[in-house]
N, C-alpha and C positions, 0 to 999 in steps of 0.2 A: 796732465790735466784730464786726459781721456779716461783715466781710471776712475774718476769721480762719477762717471755716468752710471755705473752699476752699483754705486754705494748709496747708503741712505743719506738723506739730507740731515743736517744738524737739527737738534731740537729747537723749537721756537719758544720753549717755556721761559727762557731768560728775557725774551722780548715782550714786555707787557707794560701797560700804563702804570703809573705810580699809584693809581686808585684801584688796581685790579682786585686785590684780595678783599678790600673793604666793600667794593661793589658786589662781588659774588655773595657776600653775606646777606645782602638785601634780597636776593633771589626773586622769586616770581611775583610777590605782591607789587613790587615797584614797576615791573613790566606791565602788568594789568592796569595799574593806575596811570602809567604813562600813556598807554593806548587810549584809555578813556578820557584823560585830560586833554588829549590832542585831537578830539573829535571822533575817536573810534568807538567800537562797541565790542564787549566781551560778555558772552552769556554767563550768568551765574551758575549755569549747569555744567561748566567744564573747568578743568584744572590742569596745571602742568604736573607731570610725573617724571620720575627718573626710572628709565628702563635700563637694566643692566647690559643689554645687547644693543639697543637702539639709541641710547642716550636719552635726552629729554624728549618727552612726547606729551600729547594732550589726550585726556580721557574725560568721559562724562561722569558727573556726580549725581545725576538724576535722569529720569526718562526724558528724551528729546524727541518730539514728534517730527515726522518726515516734512521736509520743506522749511524747517525753522532755521533762521540765520544764527550761527553761533559766534562768528567773528566778523567784524566789519572794519576796514581800514580806509581812511580818506587818502587821497593821492599824494599828500605830502609826507606820509609816514614811511613808504617804501624807501630803501636805501639803494640809490642807483648812481649812474655817472652824471651827476649834476655839478657843473662848474660855473654856473651863472651868477653865483653870489660873489660880487667883487669885494665884499668886506673881508673875505678870506685871503690873506696875503700869500698863503701857501698853495693856492689852487693852481697857479701857473706851473709850479714845480711838479705837482702830481700829474698834471696833464702832459708835461714834457716826458715824464717816465712812462706814462700810459702809451704815448706815441711810439715808444721803443719796443712795445710788446706786440708780437704777432697777433693779428686780428682773430685768428682761429682760437687763440688762448684767451677767450673772452672772460673766463673766470679769473685769470690773473690780472686782467685789466681792471675789472671791478674790484679785485682784491687789493689793488693799490689804493683805491678810495677807502676801502675798509680799514687798511692799516693807518691811513691818514686820520680817519675818525677815531680809531682806537688810541692813537697817540695824544689826542687832544684832551686837555684838562676838563673841558666842559662841552663835550660833544652832545649834540641833540639826541643822537641815537645810543647814548651810553647805557641806558637801562636794558637795551636789546643786546648790545655788543658784550656787555659784562656776563651774559649767560651763554655765549658761544663756547663750545667745547675747547679745552686747552690742547687736546691731542686728537688726531684723526687716524683711523686705521686704513690709510690710503697707501697704495703701492709705492708712491714716491718716497715714503718714509721707511720702506722695507730695506733690509740689508741686501748686499749684492747676491748672497746665496739665496735669500728668499725670493728675490726677483727672478733669478734663474729657475727656481723650483716651480714657478708658475707654469713652465713647460709649454707655453703657447706663444710663439714668436710675434704675432701681431700685437698682443698686449704688451709683451716685453719691450718691443720697439717704441710703443707710445709712452711707456713709463720712462725709458731712457731719454726720449726726446724731451719730455717735460723736465726731467732733471737737468738736462743740458741747458735748456732755456733759463731755468731758475738760477743755475750756477753763473751763466754768462751775465744775466741781468744784475745779480747781486755783486759780482766782482768787477764788472766793467761799466754797464750802462747807468745804474743808479749812482755809483760814486761820481761819475762824470757830471751828473746833474746836481748832486748835493754839494759838490765843491764850490758852487757859486751861491749856495743858500746859507744865509746867516739869520739868526734870531727868529723872528716870526715867519720868515720866508721858508724855514726848514719844515718840510711837510711831515716829519716824524719826530718833532720835538727834540731834535738833536741826537736821536738814537740811530745807531747803525742798523741796516737791514741786511741780514744774511739770507742764505738759501732756505734756512729753516723757517724764518719769519715769512718769506714769500710763499713757501709751501703751505704754511698754516693758512695764510690769507686765501690762496687759490683753493685749498680744500674746503675752507669755510664757505666760500662762494659756490663752488661747483656742487656741493652737497645740499645747498639750500635755495639757490636762486630759481626764480620762475621767469618765464618769458611772457611779457605783456605787450599789448598793442599801444603804441604811443599815439594818442589821439591828435596831437598837433602835427607831427611829422608824417604820420601814416606808417612809419616803420615799427618794427618790434624791438623791444629792449629787454634786457635781463636785469632783474632787481631782486633785492632781499626783502622779504615780507615778514616783518617782526610778528612773532607769535604764530602766524599762519604757517611759517616754514617749519614749525615743530610738529606738524601733522606728519606721520610716517607714511611710507609708501605701501600701496596694494594695487594689484591689477584688477581687483574687485573692490573698489573703495566704497566706504559708507558715506562719503561727503564729496562735494564738488566745489571748485573755485570759480567764482563768477566775477567778471569785470563789467561793472554797470556804469553807463554814461550818466553824468549828472549835469545840471545847469545848461550851458549852451552846447553840450555834447563834446566839448573839448576837455572837460574835467571828468573824473571817474572816481568810483570807490570800488574796493575789492571786498568780497564777502565769501565766507565759507558756509555752505548750506548743507544740511543733512539730507542725504539721498534716500534714507529710509529711517524708520523709527529706531532710535538707539536706546538700548537698555542702560541702566546705571552701571558704570565701570567699563564701558566700551571705549577702546582707543579710537581716536579720530584718524581716518586715513584718507589720503588723496592719491590719485594715479599720477605718478611722475612722467608717464609716457610709456610707449611700447619699446622699452630699452632692453638690450641684451645684457648678459651678465658682465661682459667686457666693460660697458659703459657704467653699469651700476658699481662695479668694483673700482674702476678708475676714478670716478667722480664722487661716489657716495660712500664707498668703503663697505659695501655689503653685496650679497648675491641673493637671488631668489631661486630656491630649489625647484627643479622642473619648470624653469622659466620658458614659457611658450614662445618667447621672442629671441631666445638664444640661438646663435649660429656659430659655425666654424668657417673661417675664411680659407680658401685655397686658390692656387693659381690654375687657370685653365691650361692644362699641360697634355699635349697629345701622347707623350710617352706614358703618363699615368693612365690615360684612357686605354692605351694598348695593353698594359698589364692588367687593368681591370677587365678588359674584354676577354682576355685569356682566362682570368680567374673566374669569369662568369660562365665558362664552358665552351667558348669558341675555339676553333682550331685556327692556326695561322692562315690557312687558305680561306676560311669563311669570314674572317674579320675585315672590316672596312679599313681603308688607308687613312688613319688618323693624322699622320704626319704630312702626307701629300695627297689630300683629297682632290678629286677632279675639279676643274674650274667652276662648274655651276655650284658645287658645294662651297668652294672658297668664297664665291660672291655672296652667298647667304650668310656664311660665318662672318664676313666683313660687315654685313648689315647688323649682325648681332654684336659687333665691336669685339669679336674674338679673334680677329685676324686682320693684318694689314695696317695701314697708317691710322693712327688714332685709336688703336685697340686698347681696351681696358680688360685685362685678363683676370681680375679678381672676381671670383664667384663664391657662392656660399652653399653650405648644407645646413638644414635645420630651419627653425622658424615655422610659422603657420603654413608656408608653401612647401615645406619639406626639402625641396631642391630649388636652387636658383633657376628662374625661368629661362635664362639664356643658356645655361648648361643643359637643361632639359631639351630645349629646342635644338641645340647643336647636335646632341646625340640622335634625336629623331631624324635630323637631316642626314647625318653621317651614315645611319643605318638604312636610309632610303636607297632603293636600287637605282632609280633615275629620277630626273626632274619631273617626269609626268606624274609621279605619285603625289606630288605636292600641288597639283594644279588647282585643287579646291580648298587649299589652306593658305593662311597668311602667317607671318611671324608671330603675331599676337596670339593666335590660336595654338601655335606650336609651343608657346611658352607657358601654357596653362594646362592643368589637369582638367579632364572632362569626364562625363559619364561614359563615354566611349573613346577609345584611342583614335587620334586623328589620322594616323597612317596605317591602321590595321593591327591585328593581333600579333603577327610575327614581329613587326617593327617595335611595338610597345614592349613585348616580352624581352627582346634584346636590350632595349633601353633600360628597363627596370633591373635586369640582371647586372648590367654594367654599372649602373648607379649604386646598387647595393654593394658591389665590389669596390667601387671608389670610396664609399664611406668606410668600409672595413679597412682598406689600405691606409686611408688617412688616420684612422684610429691606431693602427699598429706602427705607422711610421713617424707620427708627430709627437708622441709622448714617451717619456723615458720610463714611466711606470705604468702598470696595468690598473684597471679599475679595482681588481681584488686587492692589490697592494695598497691602494689609496684608502679603501674601506678599513683595512687593518690599521693604517696610520691614524685615521679619524678616531678609532677606539681609544687610542692612547694620547691624543692631542689634548692640550688644555683648552677648556671652553673659552671662547672669545679671544683666543690667541691668534697671532699671525699665521701660525702653522695650520690651525683649524680652518681659517678662512681660505688659505692658499690651496690646501688639499681639497676642500669642498668645491672650490672654483674649478680646478682641473678635473675632478671627478665628475662634475656636472657636464663638462665638455664631452667626456668619454661616454657618459650615460646618454647624452643627447645623440651622439653618433650611433650608439647601439640602437636607440629608438628609431633613428632614421632608417637603419638597416631593416628593422622589424616592420616599419610602416611600408617600405618598398616591397618587402616580401609579402606583406598583406595585400598590397595592390596587385602583385603578381598572382596570388591565389585567387583573388576576385576576378582577375582577367581570365584565368583558366576556367573558373566556375561559371562564367557567363556564356551560355551557349550562343548568344546572339553575336558575340565577338569572335567569330571563327574566321571571318574573311574581312577584307578591307571594307570599311564603312563608306560606301559611295553616297549615302544619303545624308552625310553630315552637312551642316549649314555652310554655304559657300562664302568664302572670303574673297578678297580681291584677287587672290592667286599670285603666282610667280611668273606666269607666262600667258 
């Protein structure tokens, strides 16, 4: 059974409602009419479009002024985890299955509700469900070789973990619940649910769900927002999603508002969040080139730091003891949770901060000659870049050289192909194919690491060029200190 973890899930195409093809023929007019019939609003100036790469999307058909509401949904239109309708005989079975899904896989939990509604002959949400994609270009549907060719262990681990959960749920947990369900109590209208159907449901949810504030409980919940979730992603969106309280403040409505004036033919975009390409690929099936929030994960490893130190130009005699630092350094590393009980050794390179703050602080501490050099600094200051180096020119130079070498070592050690090889593969890959997506993903990781090296070198040059940073800065703002 373990061999299934790296294999693609079966297709979910065979699992569909008896009305599937007929409903898709109705297409977008039915969805717009359904929203408006049930108390929602859809501007006459927008339409649904088919994008070859992004699937369904929304775009303007006329000029839209800034601040205009283009879509509004009342609170009963989102599809969420509601089981308070006792008229549904199958609700208990769906909830029993949901209870067997790990809480962190929220998309699969909501996906069970989606499958339940998809199987119904007269689901309230059918005009919306009928337009959901039949296939998703998500890694859980990749072949074993394709998963391996991602070349990035943290993502590969997450893909295999999801495949394992889907397989176990479809072969063990769901059959155990369904064997007691007959007739109207069967949550999927008598249909079997395999890993492919579960994968489709989880992908449909993860690629479309939004997090909302539950006014009654005060907690947040994830829901599917018909029509609104067809806005595609941008880190510089032209629209925003608002949750507006209504009535006694326990109810709400959701609306999409234009952030700027929109010309005719403009796609509507929302910001899905500051997401790395790992999460975008895993949950949405796409990546953003030059993603400012992309990072590479690595383990805080003294042996890696030792090699990087030597690569940065240090001799064995001049290098700090990364593996066995003195007690005062060990105490500070423990405060950073990089040593001792409760240590969390996962650090990152990339993102807006360039380097994980804990890794930056650790190297500054390790390159410090003695504890007295840190008397005017605290851990918060050591984890951040500043206009001047907190521990002086020499310390910062050593830190920057070592960090640049760490990024270069991660680049050469972690990936089976070079950036040049990947660029060549992209030239021959079919557009919108799995191969194009996979190679683009791993090339983005490599380019990001190269950018990290260049940014660190840039900071090193600025450090050398600044004549004011020739000695340790004793005039820096005082923190609470270490002693």
